[in-house]
N, C-alpha and C positions, 0 to 999 in steps of 0.2 A: 504416532497419530498426529496429523496436523491440526493445529488450533485455528479456529476460524471465527471471524466476526462479521456480522451482517452490516450493510450500510445504515440500516435503522439504529443498531447498536452503536456504531461510530457516532452518528448524528446526535443520539441522545447524550453521549459522553461529551460531545463538543458543546452541546446546548447547556449542559450542567457546568460548563466552565473548564472542563479538562482540556488539555491540548496534548493528546497522545501523538508521539512521533509517528508520522505517515511517510513511508518511503515509496515513491512512485517509480517503478523499474521499467517503464515504457520509454521508447526512443523520444528524442527531442522533438521530431516532426509531430509526434502524436499529441505532445504537450501543446503544440501550436493550434491543434484542432479544439482540444478541450483539456481543462486541467482543474485541479483543486489547489487554490492559492496556498493552502496551509500545508500541503505535501512537499517533501524534499525530494528532488529529482536525483536518482542515481540508476542510470540505465542498467538492465540486467547484465549486459556484457561487462560491465565495470564493477560489479558487486565484489568479486574477489580481489581486485586491485585496490579497492577503497574500503575494504572491510574495517580497517583500522579507524575510519571516521565514525564507526557505530560502536555504542557501548553495549556489550553483551549483557549487562546487568539491567539495562533499560528495556521494558516491553516495547516492541516494535510492531506496527502494522504495515504490511507489505501489500501494495496494490498495483494492478495493471489495467488492461482494457477490460478483460472479462474473468480474470482469476487463475488462468493457467500458468502464465509466466510467474506471477506472484507466488504461486504454490510451489513452483520449482525453487524460487529464491528463499522462501520460508524453510524448505527442506534443507538447502545448502546452509543457511545461517544455523539452524538447529544442530547440524552435524559439525559445526565449528564452535559449538559451546554457547550459543545464544539460547538462554533458558526460557524466554517468553517472547515467541514471535507468533504473530497472527496473520493469516491471509484474509483479505478483504474480499469475502464472497461476492462474486459478480463484477467486481472491479468498478471502473468509472461508468461502464454501461448501466450497472444496477443504481449507481448513484443518480446518474442522469434520469433513469426511469422512475425512481422511487423517492428521490430527495429533490433534485433540482432540474426540472425538465428543460430549463434554458440552456443546459450544456448541449453542445453539438454532438451528435452521434456519428460514429464511423465505423 
């Protein structure tokens, strides 16, 4: 079963002073359109090559445009021993719709 976190839950954690690691798996050109400054960029196609940069013991939140790619990456990380990985439901589109309407949609 995939763990999920909503944009509202993530925002509440940030507002409470937490800085959960967020990994944005979109392509670079997508970040040029809209991005979350606190998210770390590792494109989906580079996850396996860069998996050593991630700590399997640290809870991670994975995001993309709408939640599809991030769900795939969440599954990949879980199968490789990451015990606490969460898919950001709705991705940056949901963040823009419900948290920060100033973000450009695409």
